[in-house]
N, C-alpha and C positions, 0 to 999 in steps of 0.2 A: 569552541575550537569548528563547530561544525558549520557557522555563522558566517566565519572568515572564509573558508573554504568555500562557500557556496558564493561571498561576495567576490572571490579572487576568478572563481569561474566565470560569473556572470560578466566580469569586468573583461576576460578574456575573450568572450564570446563577441561582447559588443565592440571591444578593439578590431577583431580578427573580421568582422563582419564590415567594418569600413574599409577593410582591405578591397575588397571586391569592387568592381565596375558591373551596377544593374543595368542593364539592355531590355531597350524594349524596340519594335520595329512598325510600320505600317504601312502599308504598299497598297498600290491600285491592281485589284483581282483580276481583272479584265485584260492586264498585260503580259504580253511574253517575253518574259525577263530574258530568254536564249538569244532574243536577236540582237542583243547589245554585246560589241566586240572592243569598243574603242571608248575611250574618257578625254575628259579637259576639264581644268577647272574654271568654275566661273567666277572671273575676277570681277564682275561689280558687284556679286553677293559678298563676296571675301572680303573685298577693299571694306565695306561697312561695318564688319566683325569688332568689335571694341577690345581688344586685345592686343599684346605688344605683337611687334612684327615678328620676334623670336619665336615667341609661340605659334604664330600663325604659321610660321617657316616647319616648326615642329610639327605639326598638325599634318601640313600638307605631306612632308616627306613620310611621315606616318601613313596616311592615303594614297599616296601612289604608290609606296611600296607593296602595300595592301592589296590595290587593284593590280597592279602586275602579277602580283602573286597568284591572284585567281585568274590569270590567262588575257586580262585586258591591256590593250594598248593605250599609251597615251597619241593624241592625234592631234591635228589643226583642225580637221575635220569630224569631229566626235559624235558619236549614238547616245554620248551621255554628258550631261555638264555635271560635275561635283560642286556642291556647294555645303559650305559651311556655316553654325552658327554656333554661341557659348553662351552661357549664363550662369551664373553661384548662386550658392544660398548659404547664408551662415546661419548657426547655429549652436544653442547655448545648450550646454548639457549638463544635468543635476542629476549626479548619484548621492542615494543617500543609504547608509547600510548602520544598522544597528551594531554598533561595535563595543558596547558598555560592560565591564565587568565590576565584580564589587557589590556593595549593599547600598541601602539608602538613597537618597536624591541622587547619586551618583549612576546608580543602575541601568543600563540600557539607553544610555549617552548615545546620539546619533554623531555619525561622522559624514559630513556633507564634503562632494569632491564638486568643483565647476568646471566644467574646461569648454572651450569652444572649436568649434571645425567649421570648414569652409568645403561643402561639395560643388563640384563642378558639374555642370551639362554641357555633354557635347552633341550640338547636331548635325548628321553628315546625310544630305541630301541627295539624292540622284534624280535631275532632272532631264525629261527627253529634249533632244539637242533643237528637234526639228519642230517643236510648238512650246517649247518652255516649260511645258507642263511636268509637276512633280510626280516620281512615278514611284517613289522606295524613300524613306526617310528611318533613318537609325537614330536612336538616342540612348545614351551612355551618361550615366549618372553614377558618380563617386567621388571620395575625398581629393582635394588638391594638396600637392606638396608645394612650397616655395622655394625648396632646394634644387637651384641650378642644375647640379648634379643630379638630380632625381627627376627632373622634369622632361625628360627624354624617354626615360621607360615609362613613365606614369603616362603618359600621353601616347606613346605608343601600346600601351595596355588600353586604354579607350579606343583606340583605333580600331584594334586588332579583335577586341570582344563584338564591337560593333560591324563592323565588314562580316564578321564569321556570319553574320544572319545574312546576309546576302548570297544569293537570290532567294527569294524567300520560298519558305517550304509548304505549297498550296496544298497538301493534304488535308 
């Protein structure tokens, strides 16, 4: 019975850990991020991203909302250009558990569960508009949903968690 409980706990931890978005950032340590107040989307870069136009719209709406929430203004003469990039990673997960009961050759049988999942990676780049130099990059990694109803919320979660890390804490 303890093995079943341990397996259930382990499986719950694995499933719930997939629900989070893992974020990392990198930035130019010489940059003064307080100087930036306006933004626009970097259309040449965004046009190259190979995802559906609907997903691009979802991502750009979420970024616009988060940037405005941080006090930025969308502008035709911006301080920052916002670019995105994406990629997906498929993984196959095999879970084995010793679930056997009984005696003889049947004792200790293995139970195998195989599942596949798709992780998405979203990069948000902030580029200094006057010289087109990358000054900040946020990266979010997490599972993707294929349900149209859940995509808006999941993309918003990715963007929110990434933009939370801007401006960088230089301590």
